[in-house]
N, C-alpha and C positions, 0 to 999 in steps of 0.2 A: 644362241646364234653364233657368238664368238667361238664357243667350243667346237661346234660343228664345222665352222670355217677353218679353224686350226687343224682339226682332224683331217679335213679334205686336203689342206695344204701339205700336211705331213705325209699322207698317203701318196700324193702326187710326187713329192720329193723322193720318197723311197722308190716309187715305180720308175721315175725318170733316171735315177741314179743307177738302176740295174742295167740301163742301156748304154751307159758310158763305156767307151772302149778302154780296155786295160792294156797297157804296153807290155809286151812279152819280150824279155831279155834272154836270148839264147844264141849259142853258136853250136855248130855241129862239125866235128872233125872225124873224117874217115881215114883210117890207116890200113894199108894193105901190104903184107909182106910179099915181095916178088922174089921167089927163090932163084929164078934164072938170072936176074940182074943183081941178086944179093943186096936188095935195098928195101927200105920202107918208103912207100909212096903215099903222100899225105895230101888231103884236100880239106881245107877248113872253110866253112860257109859262115859268113857273118853279115848281119844287116848293114847295108851301106850307111844309113843315117847314124847308127851307133858307132861304127868304127870311124866315121868322119868326125863325129863329135870328140872322140878321144884324141884323134890326130890334131884337131884344132886346139884343144886344151894343152897338148904336150909340145907341138912343133910349130904350127902355123895357123893363126886364127882365121885366115882367109882360104884355107885349103878346100878344094872341091873334088869329090869323087863322083865324076860323071863320065860316062864313056866318051862323049863328044866334046867335053869341056874340062878335062882333067888338069889339075894343077901340076906344075913341075915338082919333082922330088917325091911324088906319092910312093913309088916303089921303095925308095930309100927309107922313108918314114915307116912304111908298113914292115919292112924287113927289120928295122931297128926296134920297133915296138914288139913284134913277135919274138925277136931274139931276147928281149927283156922279160917277156911274159910266159913263154913256154920252155920247159925243159924236158928232154927225153932221156930216160935211163933204160938202156937196152941190155938185157942179160947182166945187170949189175954195173954197167959202165955208162957214164954220161956221154951222149953222142950229139955232136952238132948237126944241124940241118942246113940244107942249101935252099934258099928262096929261089924258086924257079920262075915265078911270075904270078899273074892274077888275071881274072876276067870277070866281067859283070854279067849277072843273070837276074833279070827283073829287079827286085829290091835287095838282092844279095850281091856280095862280092865273094868270089871263090879264090882262095889263096893256095898255090901249089908249092909244096915243100917236099924235100927228099932227104933221107938219111942213107948214106952209102956205106958199103963194106959191112953188111950184116950177113954173117954166114948162116945164122939160124935165129929163130925167135923163140926163146924159152920163157923170158919174162919181159914184160913191157910196163914201164913206170912212166907216168907223165905228171908234171905239174903244169896246170893250165890256168893262168890268172887273167886271161884275155877279157877285157872290159869290166873286170871285177873292181877295179879302182874307180870306175865311173858309175856303175849300176850295182846297188846293193843286192838286187834280186837276180843278178846274172847267173845263168846256168850254162856250163860247157859240157856238151854231150860228146863222148868219145866212143867210136865204133872201131874195133880192131878185127881184121881178118887175117888169119894165119892158115893158109891152105883151105881146108873145109871147116875150120873152127872159127866161129864168130863170138866175140865177147864185147861187152859195153860197160861204160862208166858214166855217171853223172857227177860232175864236179861243181861245187858251190863255194862261196866265199869262205865259209867256215871249214870246208874240206876241199881244198883245191888240188890235192894230189891223190892219185890212185894207182893201183898195181894190178896187172893181170898176169896169170901164170898159164903158160901153154905146155909146160913140160909134164903135167900130170896126166 
């Protein structure tokens, strides 16, 4: 009797554990080369609760990222954090980005960045460590569009840098 009760409990635990939600740690960055404006236009999508947690740990324990109840200094903290965690090397030269702003979309925050004075896009290298200091399983997906060519990278903690070549 005890064996069958133990077996039933074991089966129940295994069955119920398969329904537990698993947290997914990911950001998606879209980069598009705008030939007319000679710039790279960048949109990074990150889950609000994830970026809020890292900003709380680094800058302000009470910070809130909510469209209608946003804490002061959010833009400053976001710009500072992204400046520390993302590096762009375009055609072999490190290029600074300009933080243009952000907006909220459901459970995501969209961050708008731009790299100016890009005459052509031959090679694109990125180091993206966003949220990797907080979440071991974090993946940062990068999509780059140069005219009609699209290429992508998936960056993880053990490989947080990648390069794409468009000159071939």
